[in-house]
C-alpha positions as CSV (number, residue, x, y, z in Angstrom):
1,M,131.6,76.9,101.0
2,P,134.0,79.8,100.3
3,P,134.5,82.5,103.0
4,T,132.5,85.2,101.2
5,R,129.5,82.8,100.7
6,L,129.6,81.7,104.3
7,L,129.7,85.3,105.5
8,S,126.6,86.0,103.5
9,V,124.8,83.2,105.4
10,F,125.1,85.2,108.6
11,C,122.9,87.9,107.0
12,A,120.4,85.5,105.6
13,T,119.8,83.7,108.8
14,A,119.5,87.0,110.7
15,L,116.8,88.1,108.3
16,A,114.9,84.9,108.8
17,A,115.2,85.2,112.6
18,F,114.2,88.8,112.9
19,A,111.5,89.7,115.4
20,C,110.3,93.1,116.5
21,A,111.1,93.0,120.2
22,I,111.8,96.4,121.7
23,S,114.7,96.4,124.1
24,T,113.8,97.1,127.8
25,D,117.4,97.3,129.0
26,G,117.3,101.0,129.6
27,P,120.4,103.2,129.4
28,Q,123.7,101.4,128.9
29,Q,127.0,102.5,130.5
30,A,129.3,103.4,127.7
31,L,133.1,103.5,127.9
32,P,134.6,107.0,128.2
33,A,135.0,108.6,124.8
34,G,138.2,110.4,125.8
35,P,141.1,111.5,123.6
36,E,143.0,108.3,124.4
37,Q,140.3,106.3,122.5
38,R,139.6,108.6,119.6
39,D,141.7,108.0,116.5
40,P,141.3,110.6,113.7
41,G,142.7,108.1,111.2
42,I,140.0,105.6,111.9
43,E,137.4,108.3,111.7
44,A,138.7,109.5,108.4
45,A,138.7,106.0,107.0
46,L,135.0,105.5,108.1
47,A,134.0,108.8,106.6
48,E,135.6,107.9,103.3
49,V,133.6,104.7,103.1
50,F,130.2,105.8,104.5
51,E,129.9,109.4,103.5
52,G,126.9,109.8,101.2
53,A,125.7,106.2,101.9
54,P,122.4,105.4,103.6
55,V,124.3,104.5,106.8
56,P,123.8,107.1,109.5
57,G,126.8,106.1,111.7
58,A,129.6,103.7,112.3
59,V,132.3,102.8,114.8
60,G,135.6,101.1,114.1
61,G,138.5,99.9,116.1
62,I,142.0,98.6,115.8
63,A,143.3,96.5,118.8
64,W,146.8,95.2,119.6
65,A,147.4,92.4,122.0
66,E,150.6,94.0,123.3
67,G,148.4,96.8,124.6
68,G,146.1,99.5,123.2
69,T,142.9,99.9,121.3
70,Q,142.2,102.8,119.1
71,V,138.5,103.6,118.3
72,G,136.9,106.1,115.9
73,A,133.3,107.1,115.3
74,W,131.6,108.7,112.3
75,G,128.1,110.0,111.7
76,L,125.0,110.0,113.8
77,R,123.4,107.8,116.3
78,K,120.0,108.3,114.6
79,A,119.1,109.6,111.1
80,G,117.4,112.9,111.4
81,S,118.9,113.7,114.8
82,D,121.9,115.8,115.7
83,A,123.4,113.3,118.2
84,P,126.8,112.2,117.0
85,M,128.0,108.7,117.1
86,T,130.9,108.4,119.7
87,P,133.7,106.0,120.1
88,G,132.2,104.7,123.4
89,D,128.7,104.1,122.1
90,P,127.4,100.5,122.3
91,V,127.0,98.7,119.0
92,H,124.9,95.7,118.2
93,V,127.1,92.8,117.0
94,G,124.4,90.3,115.9
95,S,125.8,86.8,115.2
96,D,129.2,87.9,116.4
97,T,127.6,86.9,119.7
98,K,128.1,83.3,118.7
99,A,131.9,83.3,119.5
100,M,131.0,84.7,122.9
101,T,128.5,81.9,123.6
102,A,131.3,79.4,122.5
103,V,133.7,81.0,125.0
104,L,131.0,80.8,127.7
105,A,130.7,77.1,126.9
106,A,134.4,76.6,127.1
107,R,134.5,78.2,130.6
108,Q,131.9,75.7,131.7
109,V,134.0,72.8,130.3
110,D,137.1,74.2,132.1
111,A,135.1,74.3,135.3
112,G,133.8,70.8,134.9
113,F,130.2,71.6,134.4
114,L,130.1,70.4,130.8
115,R,132.2,68.3,128.3
116,W,132.6,69.1,124.7
117,D,130.9,65.8,123.9
118,S,128.0,66.3,126.4
119,T,124.8,65.4,124.6
120,L,121.4,67.0,124.5
121,E,119.8,64.0,126.2
122,E,122.4,64.0,128.9
123,V,122.2,67.7,129.8
124,L,118.5,68.3,128.9
125,P,116.8,65.1,129.9
126,S,113.3,66.8,130.0
127,L,113.7,68.0,126.5
128,A,115.2,64.9,124.9
129,P,111.9,62.8,124.7
130,R,110.2,65.8,123.0
131,V,112.6,66.1,120.1
132,H,113.3,63.8,117.2
133,E,115.5,61.0,118.3
134,G,118.2,62.1,115.8
135,Y,119.0,65.1,118.0
136,R,119.3,63.3,121.3
137,R,122.9,62.4,120.9
138,A,124.0,65.7,119.3
139,T,126.8,67.1,121.3
140,L,127.7,70.6,122.6
141,I,130.6,70.9,120.1
142,Q,128.3,69.9,117.2
143,F,125.8,72.6,118.1
144,L,128.7,75.2,118.2
145,H,130.1,73.9,114.9
146,H,126.7,74.1,113.1
147,T,126.9,70.3,112.6
148,S,124.1,69.2,114.8
149,G,121.6,69.0,111.9
150,A,119.4,71.6,113.5
151,P,117.5,73.9,111.2
152,A,118.6,77.5,110.7
153,N,115.9,79.0,112.8
154,A,113.0,78.2,115.2
155,V,109.5,77.5,113.9
156,D,108.5,80.7,115.9
157,W,111.0,82.7,117.9
158,R,108.3,84.6,119.6
159,G,106.4,81.5,120.7
160,F,105.7,80.8,124.4
161,A,106.4,84.5,125.2
162,P,104.6,84.5,128.6
163,L,107.1,81.9,130.0
164,P,110.4,82.7,131.7
165,L,113.3,82.9,129.2
166,R,114.9,79.6,130.1
167,E,111.7,77.7,129.8
168,R,110.9,79.6,126.6
169,R,114.1,78.3,125.0
170,L,113.3,74.7,125.9
171,Q,109.8,75.0,124.5
172,I,111.0,76.6,121.3
173,A,113.6,73.8,120.9
174,A,110.9,71.2,121.5
175,A,108.7,72.7,118.9
176,S,111.4,73.3,116.3
177,L,113.3,69.9,116.5
178,Q,110.4,67.6,115.7
179,E,111.6,66.7,112.2
180,S,114.7,64.6,111.6
181,P,118.0,66.5,111.4
182,A,119.0,67.8,108.0
183,A,122.0,65.5,108.3
184,A,123.1,63.1,111.0
185,P,124.9,65.1,113.7
186,G,128.6,65.6,112.8
187,T,128.1,64.9,109.1
188,G,126.8,68.1,107.5
189,F,127.1,71.9,108.0
190,L,124.0,74.0,108.4
191,Y,124.4,77.5,109.9
192,S,121.9,77.4,112.7
193,N,120.8,80.1,115.1
194,L,118.6,77.5,116.7
195,G,121.6,75.3,117.4
196,Y,123.3,78.0,119.3
197,M,120.2,78.6,121.3
198,V,120.2,74.9,122.2
199,A,123.9,75.2,123.2
200,G,122.9,78.2,125.4
201,A,120.1,76.1,127.0
202,M,122.6,73.4,127.8
203,I,124.8,76.0,129.5
204,E,121.8,77.3,131.4
205,A,120.9,73.9,132.6
206,V,124.2,73.0,134.2
207,R,124.5,76.4,136.0
208,D,120.8,77.0,136.8
209,L,121.1,80.6,135.6
210,T,120.1,82.4,132.4
211,W,122.6,82.7,129.5
212,E,122.4,86.4,129.9
213,E,123.4,86.2,133.6
214,L,126.2,83.8,132.8
215,M,127.6,86.0,130.0
216,V,128.0,88.8,132.4
217,M,129.4,86.7,135.2
218,D,131.7,84.4,133.2
219,V,132.8,86.4,130.2
220,F,132.2,90.2,130.4
221,D,133.2,90.7,134.0
222,P,136.4,88.6,133.9
223,L,137.5,90.4,130.7
224,G,136.7,93.9,132.2
225,I,134.1,94.6,129.5
226,K,131.8,97.5,130.5
227,G,128.6,98.7,128.9
228,A,127.6,95.3,127.5
229,G,123.9,94.3,127.3
230,F,121.3,92.5,125.3
231,G,118.9,93.7,122.7
232,A,118.7,97.0,121.0
233,P,121.0,99.5,122.7
234,G,119.6,102.4,124.7
235,S,116.3,103.5,126.1
236,P,113.1,103.2,124.1
237,G,112.3,106.4,122.4
238,E,115.5,108.1,123.5
239,V,118.8,108.8,121.6
240,D,121.1,108.0,124.6
241,A,122.6,105.3,122.4
242,P,122.7,104.6,118.6
243,W,119.5,103.4,116.9
244,G,119.5,100.7,114.2
245,H,118.2,101.5,110.8
246,T,116.6,99.6,107.9
247,I,117.1,101.0,104.4
248,H,114.1,101.8,102.2
249,R,114.5,103.4,98.8
250,A,118.1,104.3,99.6
251,E,117.0,106.1,102.8
252,P,117.7,104.9,106.4
253,R,114.7,104.4,108.6
254,P,115.5,104.5,112.4
255,V,114.1,101.7,114.5
256,Q,114.7,100.3,118.0
257,V,114.1,96.6,117.5
258,D,116.0,93.4,117.8
259,N,115.9,89.6,117.4
260,D,113.6,88.0,120.0
261,P,115.4,87.6,123.4
262,A,115.0,83.8,123.1
263,L,117.6,83.9,120.3
264,G,120.1,85.4,122.7
265,P,123.0,82.9,122.5
266,A,122.9,83.3,118.7
267,G,122.9,87.1,118.4
268,T,121.6,89.7,120.8
269,V,124.7,91.2,122.4
270,H,125.5,94.9,122.2
271,L,128.7,96.5,123.7
272,P,131.2,99.3,123.0
273,V,133.8,98.5,120.3
274,A,136.6,98.8,122.8
275,G,134.9,96.1,124.9
276,W,134.3,94.0,121.8
277,A,138.1,94.3,121.1
278,R,138.9,93.0,124.5
279,F,137.0,89.9,123.7
280,A,138.5,89.5,120.2
281,L,142.1,89.7,121.6
282,V,141.4,86.6,123.7
283,F,142.0,84.7,120.4
284,T,145.5,86.1,119.7
285,E,148.6,84.0,120.3
286,A,150.1,86.8,122.4
287,A,147.1,86.8,124.8
288,A,147.4,83.0,125.2
289,K,151.1,83.2,126.1
290,E,150.7,86.1,128.5
291,E,147.9,84.6,130.5
292,D,149.3,83.4,133.7
293,A,146.3,83.6,136.0
294,A,145.5,80.5,138.1
295,P,143.1,79.3,136.7
296,P,143.5,81.1,133.4
297,F,140.5,82.7,131.6
298,L,140.7,79.8,129.1
299,S,142.7,76.6,129.4
300,P,145.1,75.8,126.6
301,A,142.9,72.8,125.7
302,S,139.8,74.9,125.4
303,R,141.6,77.5,123.3
304,Q,142.6,74.8,120.9
305,R,139.1,73.4,120.8
306,L,137.5,76.7,120.2
307,L,139.6,77.2,117.1
308,E,139.4,73.6,115.9
309,V,138.2,73.8,112.3
310,G,135.1,71.8,111.5
311,L,133.1,71.5,108.3
312,E,133.1,74.4,105.8
313,G,136.1,76.1,107.6
314,Y,134.0,76.9,110.6
315,A,135.2,76.8,114.2
316,C,133.2,77.7,117.3
317,G,131.8,81.1,116.2
318,W,134.6,81.8,113.7
319,L,135.2,81.3,110.1
320,V,138.9,80.3,109.8
321,T,140.7,81.3,106.7
322,E,144.2,82.6,105.5
323,R,145.3,86.1,104.9
324,S,148.7,87.5,104.0
325,W,148.3,90.6,106.2
326,A,147.6,88.2,109.1
327,E,150.8,86.3,108.4
328,G,148.7,83.1,108.1
329,T,145.5,82.2,109.9
330,A,142.8,84.8,110.2
331,L,139.5,84.6,112.1
332,T,136.4,86.4,111.0
333,H,132.6,86.7,111.6
334,S,129.8,89.0,110.7
335,G,126.5,89.7,112.4
336,S,123.3,91.5,111.7
337,N,119.9,91.8,113.3
338,T,118.7,93.4,110.1
339,T,119.1,96.9,111.6
340,W,122.9,96.8,112.3
341,F,125.8,95.2,110.5
342,A,129.1,94.3,112.3
343,T,132.3,92.5,111.2
344,V,135.4,91.5,113.1
345,W,138.7,90.1,111.7
346,I,141.5,88.8,114.0
347,A,145.1,88.0,113.1
348,P,146.1,85.6,115.9
349,R,149.8,85.5,115.0
350,T,150.3,89.3,114.8
351,G,148.0,90.0,117.8
352,R,145.7,92.3,115.9
353,A,141.9,92.7,115.7
354,Y,139.9,95.0,113.4
355,L,136.3,95.7,114.1
356,V,133.6,97.8,112.4
357,A,129.9,98.2,113.2
358,A,127.4,100.2,111.2
359,N,124.0,101.2,112.6
360,A,122.1,100.2,109.4
361,A,121.6,97.0,107.5
362,G,120.4,96.4,103.9
363,P,121.7,96.2,100.3
364,G,125.3,97.3,100.0
365,V,126.0,97.6,103.7
366,P,128.0,94.4,104.1
367,A,130.3,95.4,101.3
368,M,130.8,98.9,102.8
369,V,131.7,97.4,106.2
370,D,134.2,95.1,104.4
371,R,135.8,98.1,102.8
372,A,136.0,99.8,106.1
373,I,137.7,96.8,107.6
374,G,140.1,96.8,104.7
375,A,140.9,100.5,105.3
376,L,141.6,99.8,109.0
377,I,144.0,97.0,108.0
378,A,145.7,99.4,105.6
379,L,146.1,102.0,108.4
380,D,147.9,99.4,110.5
381,Q,150.4,98.2,107.9
């Protein structure tokens, strides 16, 4: 599957998974939007791409592993409002959450809680008898590589809503893994939000905490990422953060909805672009060489495993490809909850990351975000 085709799969699976669950997070702490963050060149590049399009606002960033992240914002937090998008606003990254879940898994492997070849039946013994036998020996790495054979989405993401979130995820998995895998685990690629939810449930089981709690404790806090959360950004009914938008008849319609919380490990994170850049830079060669903590954020073995290319050029939350501007290997992923669209590209060798998030999703938006990424790359050449 070529890179452009695989990137389009991210959008298709988000559309299938979409559920109208209003965020109850409340106001999110945003990074300061001071002059040290704001980059007029990035803002001009965003304006050139999005001006006149049915996209109310966008935030973009260029990050360097040797130090420094420049961020620019364009447009409005909400169509019809006068609230401007700011560089420190949280953006919803959709399936770009998957790489974060994979890093969370790696942290558990490094700490001895899991192995990459830990199986569903080993980690979730109460779930194993309730799913098709073909899934019982599927491994953590297979769920992260989309090679477990799990279907793209749950039978019903909103099912079992009265239950606590961890139990909901197990019930959803039991209901959705009744049929035989699409292919024997390890033998076929099928992009699967459900598979990432199962990986999240495995992580929850070995730590006895929710995936959300562990993301904050084991990923966001160690990386110094502020203002991150889950679900639609901001307070319901308020414009204290950007709203997402659907596009109808070439007009943006503001909404505050997101994927169901059960889907979390596959795509519910929001955070400021500067924080997202902190995460992206973890995958640069410079960051790996400079990390001298004891223990490090990621072991060399886990770094290697996270970027190990599986079927269809997919690693753990990353599509791995080649680009001349990256001087070789480049990593990318896109995400959408059907009201936002976000894309990140990383050049591990040159220590660069380029990130753009638009607060709308619909026809033409992925191509516009791609053009904005290209404009940021050109700014950095």
